[in-house]
N, C-alpha and C positions, 0 to 999 in steps of 0.2 A: 583181459582185465589185468592191471598192474598188481604186483604182489604187495601184500602188507609185510614189511620187513621190520622185525622186532630185534632190538639189541639188548642182550642180557646185561643189565647194569649191575645186578647183584646176584651172585651164585647162591644156591640153596643154603650152603653152610655159612654164608656171610649175611644172611637176613638179620636185620636189626629188630630186637624186641620192641613192641610198641612203647613200653615205658621208658626206653632209652632214646627214642626218636626225638630229634630237635623240633621245636615249634617256633613260629607258625610255618605251615607248609602252603605252597600254592598248588600242590597236587599231592596224591597219597605218598607218605614217607616210605622208605624202603624196608618195611616189615611186611613180608610176603609179596610186596609190590616190586617185581624184579625187572620189568622190561620198559624200554622207551621205544618210540617209533624212530627208525633210522631216517636221516635227512632225505634219502633217496626213495623212501617208501611211498606207496600210494596212501591217500588219506583213508581213515576208517570212516565208513558212511555214518552220518550224523545219528541216524536212528539206532545203529549198533553201538556207537560211542555212548549214547544216552543210557542204553541198557547196562553197559559195563559200569558206568558211574553209579547208577541207582542201585545196582546189585550189591555194592559195597558201602555206599555212603548215603546218609539221609539228606533230605532237602536242606536242612539247616547248614550242614557242612558245605554242600555244593554252592549255596548262595554266598558263603563267606570265601570260598576258594575261587575268587574271581580272576585269578591270574594264571590258571592252569593252561591257557593257550600260549603263553609266552615260552620262549626257549628256556631250558631244554625240553619243555613240554610235559604232558601228563604221564605219570608212571602207572604201568599196568601190573596187575597181579599175576601170580605164577600160573594160574590155569587159563589165562587169556588165550594162548595159542589154540587150545582145544575149542574154546567158545567161538572164536573167529572162524575156525574151520567148519563148525556146525552151522554158521551163518552163510556158508557157501563161499567164503573168501579163501584165496590162496595165501598161505602164510609161510614165511621163512624166518627162522630164528638164528641169529648170529650169536653164538655162545661166547662166554668170557674167554674160554680156551682158544677159540678161533680168533678172537680179537687180539689175544696175547701173541699167537703165532704170526698174525698179520703184522702186528707192531714190530715183532722181532725180524720178520722178512724185510720190512721197510727200513729198519735200523741197519741191517746188514747191507742192503742195497745202497743206502746213503754212504755208508762207510767205504764200500768198494769204489763208489764214484769219487769220493774224496781222496782215496789213495791213488786212483788213476790220475786225478787232476794234479795232485802233488808231484807224481812221477813225471807227468808231462811238463809241468812248470820247471822242475829241476833240469830236465833235458833241454828245454828251451833256453834257460839261463846259461847253461854250459855252452850251447851253440852260440848265443849272443856274445858271451865273454870271449870265446875263441875267435869269432869273426871280427870283433871290434878291438882286439888287442893291438895297442900301439897307435890307434886312431884317435882323432879329436872329435868330441861330441859337438855337433852344430845345432842340435835341437831342431827347430823348424826352419832354420836358414837353409835355403836350397843351394846345393853346390853349383858352382859355375860350370863344371864339366863332369861328365859321367864316362866311365869306360864301358867295356862290353859286359853285359849281364851274363854271369857264369853259373849262378845258382839261385834257387828260389824255394822258400819254405812257406807253405800255406797253412793257415789255422795253427800257427806255432804255439801261441800261448792260450788257445781255447778261450778267447775273450767272448763275453756274452753277446756283444753286438758291435757293429762298426768294423773298421779295418783290422786285420790280423794277419800280417805276412812279414817276411824278411827276404830282401833281395840283395844279392852280392854282385858288385861290379868290379872289374879289374882294369888296371892301367888307365887312369889311376884307380886305386881301390876306394869304393864307396859302399857303405852299408846303409840300406834304406829300410826303415821299419814302419809299417802301417800299424798304428795302435789306436783303436777307438775312432775318434774323429780327427786325428792328426797324423802327419807323416814326419818322422824325425830322421836325422842322418848322422853318420860318423864318417870321417874322411881322413886322408893323410894330412900331416901337419901343414905342409906347404899349400895344399889345396884349401885347408881351413882358413888360413890367413887371406888367401885370394878371395874366397867366398864371403868372408866377413867384410873385406874392403868393398866388394861389389854391393853387398846388401846395404852398407852404410851410404855408399854413393847413391844408390837408388832412393833411399829415404830423403837425402838432401835434394835430389832431383825432383822428388814429389812436391816438396814445398816450393822449390823454385818455379815449377810449372804452375803452382797456384798463385804466383805473383809475389812471393816473399823475397826480399833481398837476401843475399848470402848470409849475412850476420844473423838474421832472424831464422833462416832455415837451419843453420847450425845450432842455434839456441834451442829450437824446438826439438830437434833430434837428440841433442845432448841432455836436455831436461827430461825427456821421456826415458832415456837410458838411466840417468841418475835416480829418478823416482822408482824405476823398475827394480834396480839393484837394492834399494833401501827397503822397499815394501812388498815387492812381488817376485822375489827370487824363485818361488815355487811355480810360477807361471811359465808358459812357453816363452822362449826368446831370451832367457838369461845369458847364455853364452855370447850372443850378439851384443847385448847391453854391456856386458863385461868388457868385450873387445873395444867398444866405442869409448867407454870411460877410461880404460887403461891407456889407450893410444891418443885420445884427443881431449883429455880432461882440462888442461890449461886453456886450450883454445875455446872449449865449451864455456868455461867459467868467464873468460874474457868477453865472449859474445853475450852471455846471460847478464853481465853487469851493464850492458847497453840496453837491456830490456826490463820490462816489468812483469812479474808473475801475478796474474789476476785469477782470483777464485770466486765462484758464486756460492753463496751459502747453501748447505744441504744439497749439493750437486756433485756428481762424479763424472769426469771425462778425462781419463788418464791419471787423474789425481783428484783429491778433494781439498777442502780448505785446511784441515788439520795437517795433512801431509805437506801442502805448499808452505804453510807457516814454518814448519820444522826445517824443511830443506833450505828455505830462504835465510832463516836464522843461522843455520850451520855454514852456509856459503857466503853470507853477507850480501844477499840479493834484496832487491826492493819488492815488497809484497803489497798488494792492494786487494781489499775485499770489495766486490762489485755486485750490485743487485741483478745484473743481466749478463755480463761478460765472464768468460772463463777461458784461460789460455795464456800464451806468452805474447807480449806486444812490445814493439819498440818504444823506448822512452820518448822519442821525438814525435811520435804520432799519437801516443796514448794520453788521454785526459782523464782526470779524476771525475767521478760521477757528477759532482756539482758543477764541473766546468764544461761538460760536454752535452751536446743535444742528442740524447738517446742513441748512443752507439755510433756517433759520427766522429770522424777524425777531423783534423784541422782543415783538410781539403774538402770536407763535406762528404767523403766516401765512407761507407760502412766499415767499421773495424772488424777484422776477422776474429772468429772465435777459435777455440783450441784446434779443432780439425785434425787431431792426432790420428794417423792410420793405426790399425790394430796389428802392426807388424811385429811389435815386441811383446806387449802384454795383452792377452785376449782370454 
């Protein structure tokens, strides 16, 4: 049989006189009523519980106290442990002092864990700072070349879930960090420029493979980078977006002026209507609000909603929507 576990809620010297007890109560107030059942306790048999209630309270009170089965539950009087034992039940009493000691043990345990965690974090930060000194942060842009792996730290930052490691490569030096659901990199300056160029080229090639002409491919990649820097700097991919805008801004704007920025109301795919309007106003670009389309379109093929037959271009082919890959902001 499971034990009846009683928690001492009120110590004998803390018992509240009846005249000072607040009302109404959904169970006996804490004058002489000192215990509650612990959550992990076995239930008191119904016939025994009924005896306990009627021993202290008349029928009128018990009819009115219709909430005493709700948490934190019925409160029991000081002599209940002895009564329950006489009924043949195994009883354990957790005293106020035991609760205080357990609470203190728990507090100290939490404090020790927090100190150990802070110590580990400080060590991890020092290792990361030392290993990445003089390197360029690529974020999630993958380096085009890796040297030989010479060092690896596992469970470095004690993250609660996901990736948590640091790998060091030499010749050229690359620092790779797994953090949560992402992998980020630091590399030597020359390798950083090479890696950014490669990533930019891959984005352009993605749109070209989808059938976009070069001017539209550049416009899409550039628009994505501009919007990212303006609204999503805290997302992964900011270093790449910054590289693209800094190195190709004039060509991007020139290509965007040959295009139309189209937004669908109450919709997000790389940007929303408000962001599109603001950037177009800032750069002097053409903006169109459309009930179905969302993305960047060439002026030569795009038609206003009232001029086109449900998403068809002049040639009768479906117009492409935004289709932005999640390589910058995700």
